[in-house]
C-alpha positions as CSV (number, residue, x, y, z in Angstrom):
1,M,-11.6,2.2,23.8
2,I,-8.9,2.9,21.3
3,I,-6.5,-0.1,21.0
4,G,-4.4,1.0,18.1
5,I,-3.4,4.0,16.0
6,G,-1.3,3.9,12.8
7,I,-0.2,6.5,10.3
8,D,1.9,6.3,7.1
9,L,3.2,8.8,4.5
10,V,4.2,7.6,1.1
11,E,5.9,9.3,-1.9
12,V,3.7,8.8,-4.9
13,A,6.8,8.7,-7.2
14,R,8.1,5.7,-5.2
15,I,5.0,3.7,-5.7
16,E,4.9,4.6,-9.3
17,K,8.4,3.4,-9.7
18,L,7.6,0.1,-8.0
19,I,4.5,-0.4,-10.1
20,L,6.3,0.3,-13.4
21,G,9.6,-1.4,-12.6
22,S,8.7,-4.5,-10.6
23,D,7.0,-7.5,-12.1
24,G,4.1,-8.6,-9.9
25,F,4.3,-5.7,-7.4
26,L,0.8,-4.5,-8.4
27,E,-0.8,-8.0,-7.8
28,R,1.2,-8.7,-4.7
29,V,0.2,-5.5,-3.0
30,F,-3.3,-4.6,-4.3
31,S,-6.5,-6.5,-4.7
32,K,-8.2,-6.8,-8.1
33,D,-10.9,-4.3,-7.0
34,E,-8.2,-1.8,-5.9
35,I,-6.4,-2.2,-9.2
36,A,-9.7,-1.7,-11.2
37,Y,-10.6,1.4,-9.2
38,C,-7.2,3.1,-9.5
39,E,-6.8,2.3,-13.2
40,K,-9.9,4.3,-13.9
41,K,-8.5,7.4,-12.3
42,K,-6.6,10.1,-14.2
43,N,-3.9,10.1,-11.5
44,R,-3.8,6.4,-10.7
45,F,-0.5,6.4,-8.9
46,E,-1.9,8.8,-6.2
47,G,-4.7,6.3,-5.5
48,Y,-2.3,3.4,-5.3
49,A,0.0,5.4,-3.0
50,A,-2.9,6.3,-0.7
51,R,-4.0,2.6,-0.6
52,F,-0.4,1.5,0.1
53,A,-0.3,4.0,3.0
54,A,-3.6,2.7,4.4
55,K,-2.2,-0.9,4.5
56,E,0.9,0.3,6.2
57,A,-1.0,2.4,8.7
58,F,-3.3,-0.6,9.4
59,A,-0.2,-2.9,10.1
60,K,1.2,-0.3,12.5
61,A,-2.2,0.1,14.3
62,T,-2.5,-3.7,14.8
63,G,1.1,-4.3,15.6
64,L,1.2,-7.0,12.9
65,G,4.6,-5.7,11.8
66,I,5.1,-7.1,8.3
67,F,1.5,-8.0,8.2
68,G,1.8,-11.0,10.4
69,G,1.9,-13.4,7.5
70,V,-1.1,-11.8,5.8
71,P,-0.3,-10.8,2.2
72,M,-0.7,-7.0,1.5
73,N,-3.5,-7.7,-1.1
74,G,-5.4,-9.5,1.7
75,I,-6.1,-6.0,3.2
76,Y,-7.9,-3.7,0.8
77,V,-9.6,-0.4,0.5
78,T,-13.0,0.2,-0.9
79,N,-15.1,3.3,-1.0
80,Q,-18.6,3.6,0.6
81,S,-21.4,5.2,-1.4
82,N,-20.6,8.6,0.2
83,G,-16.9,8.2,-0.9
84,S,-15.5,7.4,2.5
85,P,-12.7,4.8,2.4
86,E,-13.2,1.6,4.2
87,L,-10.8,-1.4,5.0
88,H,-11.8,-4.9,4.1
89,F,-10.1,-8.2,4.6
90,T,-9.8,-11.7,3.0
91,E,-10.6,-14.6,5.2
92,Q,-6.9,-15.2,5.8
93,A,-6.5,-11.7,7.0
94,K,-9.6,-11.9,9.2
95,A,-8.2,-15.0,10.9
96,A,-5.0,-13.1,11.7
97,L,-7.1,-10.4,13.4
98,L,-9.3,-12.6,15.6
99,H,-7.1,-11.9,18.6
100,L,-8.3,-8.3,18.5
101,G,-11.9,-9.2,19.3
102,N,-14.9,-7.1,18.3
103,I,-13.4,-4.0,16.7
104,K,-14.3,-1.0,14.5
105,I,-11.7,0.4,12.1
106,H,-11.6,4.0,11.2
107,L,-9.6,5.0,8.1
108,S,-8.7,8.4,6.7
109,M,-6.7,8.9,3.5
110,S,-5.4,11.9,1.6
111,H,-3.0,12.6,-1.3
112,T,-1.5,15.2,-3.5
113,S,0.5,14.7,-6.6
114,E,3.6,14.1,-4.5
115,L,2.5,12.5,-1.2
116,A,-0.2,10.2,0.1
117,T,-1.0,9.6,3.7
118,A,-3.4,7.4,5.7
119,M,-4.4,7.1,9.3
120,V,-6.0,4.1,11.0
121,V,-7.6,4.1,14.4
122,I,-8.8,0.7,15.8
123,E,-11.6,0.9,18.4
124,K,-12.5,-2.0,20.7
125,L,-16.3,-2.3,20.9
């Protein structure tokens, strides 16, 4: 049974501006692994924007609003061996999600040079 759906669309230029112009934005929003992954990419801001959209889509799907007290870098995206994106959580974030019970999270992300989008579907098992 689907218990939540969230979608988000982000302008890449907005994320680039925040990263370049705001001290600490990168570390507050992205995990160390996300930063390392994006920094290796030619178009790093597209990767950051897609990950930002994934976090926002997840918050919408769970109804956490402004992340329910969980820092944004407590929710992070990794890639499976086949390249598919996958959401992971710090222990603090996992604790905030206990009320959802046994769930499976589906994530899809896409981006162009101008826009990034992500969709999250939460399925109750």
